[in-house]
Each structure stands twice: as C-alpha cells, then as structure tokens.
C-alpha positions as CSV (number, residue, x, y, z in Angstrom):
1,M,119.7,102.5,101.9
2,Q,118.4,103.7,98.6
3,K,114.7,104.5,98.3
4,I,112.8,102.5,95.7
5,P,110.7,104.6,93.2
6,V,107.1,103.3,93.7
7,L,104.0,104.1,91.7
8,L,100.8,103.7,93.9
9,L,97.9,103.3,91.6
10,P,94.7,105.3,92.1
11,A,92.0,103.6,94.3
12,P,89.6,101.7,92.0
13,N,86.6,103.1,93.8
14,P,85.9,106.0,96.1
15,G,85.4,103.8,99.1
16,L,89.1,102.8,99.0
17,E,90.5,106.3,98.8
18,A,91.0,106.7,102.5
19,T,92.8,103.3,102.7
20,R,95.0,104.3,99.7
21,S,95.9,107.5,101.6
22,E,96.8,105.5,104.7
23,L,98.9,103.1,102.6
24,Q,100.7,106.1,100.9
25,T,101.5,107.5,104.4
26,N,102.9,104.1,105.5
27,L,105.1,103.8,102.5
28,F,106.4,107.3,102.8
29,Q,107.1,107.0,106.6
30,S,108.9,103.8,106.1
31,G,111.7,105.6,104.3
32,K,112.0,102.8,101.8
33,A,109.8,104.2,99.1
34,D,110.2,107.2,96.9
35,L,106.5,107.7,95.9
36,I,105.8,109.0,92.4
37,D,103.9,112.3,92.4
38,R,100.2,111.9,91.8
39,D,100.0,114.4,88.9
40,R,102.9,112.7,87.1
41,M,101.2,109.3,87.7
42,E,97.8,110.5,86.4
43,S,99.5,112.0,83.3
44,A,101.3,108.8,82.6
45,L,98.2,106.7,83.1
46,S,96.1,108.8,80.7
47,E,99.0,108.9,78.2
48,V,99.0,105.1,78.0
49,S,95.2,105.2,77.8
50,L,94.5,103.5,81.1
51,G,92.7,106.3,83.0
52,K,91.4,104.9,86.3
53,S,90.6,101.4,84.8
54,G,93.7,100.0,86.5
55,L,94.3,97.6,83.6
56,I,98.1,97.2,83.7
57,D,99.6,94.5,81.6
58,S,103.0,93.4,80.3
59,K,102.9,96.1,77.6
60,T,101.7,99.1,79.7
61,A,103.7,98.4,82.9
62,P,107.1,99.1,81.3
63,Q,105.7,102.2,79.7
64,L,104.5,103.5,83.1
65,G,107.9,102.8,84.5
66,K,109.7,104.8,81.8
67,M,107.3,107.7,82.0
68,T,107.3,108.0,85.8
69,G,110.7,106.6,86.8
70,A,109.0,103.9,89.0
71,K,110.5,100.5,89.6
72,K,107.6,99.1,91.6
73,L,103.9,99.2,91.1
74,V,101.4,98.9,94.0
75,S,97.7,98.2,93.3
76,L,94.9,98.2,95.9
77,T,91.5,96.5,95.5
78,D,88.8,95.1,97.7
79,D,85.9,92.8,97.5
80,E,83.2,93.3,100.1
81,K,85.3,93.3,103.4
82,R,88.6,91.9,102.1
83,L,91.5,94.2,101.1
84,H,94.0,93.1,98.5
85,I,97.4,94.7,97.8
86,V,99.9,93.6,95.1
87,L,103.4,94.8,94.6
88,T,104.9,94.2,91.2
89,D,108.3,94.8,89.7
90,I,107.7,97.0,86.7
91,E,110.6,95.6,84.6
92,T,110.2,91.9,85.2
93,L,106.4,91.9,86.0
94,R,107.3,89.6,88.9
95,V,104.8,89.8,91.8
96,E,106.8,90.5,94.9
97,Y,104.0,90.7,97.3
98,D,100.4,89.6,97.2
99,G,98.6,90.2,100.5
100,S,95.0,90.2,101.5
101,G,92.9,90.1,104.6
102,L,89.9,91.7,106.3
103,S,89.8,95.5,106.2
104,S,90.5,95.4,109.9
105,E,93.8,93.7,109.1
106,K,95.1,96.5,106.9
107,N,97.9,97.5,109.3
108,R,99.3,94.0,109.1
109,I,99.1,94.0,105.3
110,F,100.7,97.5,105.1
111,G,103.5,96.3,107.4
112,E,104.2,93.2,105.3
113,L,104.2,95.3,102.1
114,V,106.6,97.9,103.6
115,Q,109.0,95.1,104.5
116,V,109.1,93.7,101.0
117,V,109.5,97.1,99.3
118,G,112.9,97.6,100.8
119,H,114.3,94.3,99.6
C-alpha cells in the first residue's frame, strides 16, 4: 500500500494544538499517510500568503499541493465543544471526509478519517 502525502494544516487556535498533535500521531501510526514536514508546510503557507488564516480555496489548494507534494489536505476546527475535521483532495477539491462530534468523540472521528485517507 502506497502512503498518501497529507498536509495537516496548523491548528486555527492554541486550544486545538494538542488535538492536532494527536491527529498527527494517529495519521502517522496508521501507515496510510505520509505527513508533510511542518517547516515545509509553513513555508508554503506563507509563500501563498495564507499564514495561519487557514483560508484555502480553489486557487491556493493546488499551489500548496505543488509546493509541498501533498495530495490531501486535512483541516481541523472547533466551535465550543464540537470538533470538525475535513479531508480534501487537493487536485479535485473534492471533500472526501467531513466529520464532526463532541471533543470527547475525537477518537471516533480520527478513526473514520484514517479509514478514508487510505482509499
């Protein structure tokens, strides 16, 4: 099985950094994802003038893919107690996974995401 190059975006707020780290560990341990180095990601984000805003659109996503080698993009957000994770194909911009739930359900959400990354 070939690993999929995945770009895990920075946490949009400091409160999600630990959750992002857990998600990164889950993706790595699954053996299905080849995670893009954080320095290379941050360099690419700043080069396309996104910084930590997280504003990815149909013009910037392909640029990020070319600059980092990523095929998939994972974003992580929250609103109060709900966690939201989206997996997007960088070339087609097709959302391949869109999961959410209470913060206490993050292991379920992580597991669902990992299953989709390998397909």
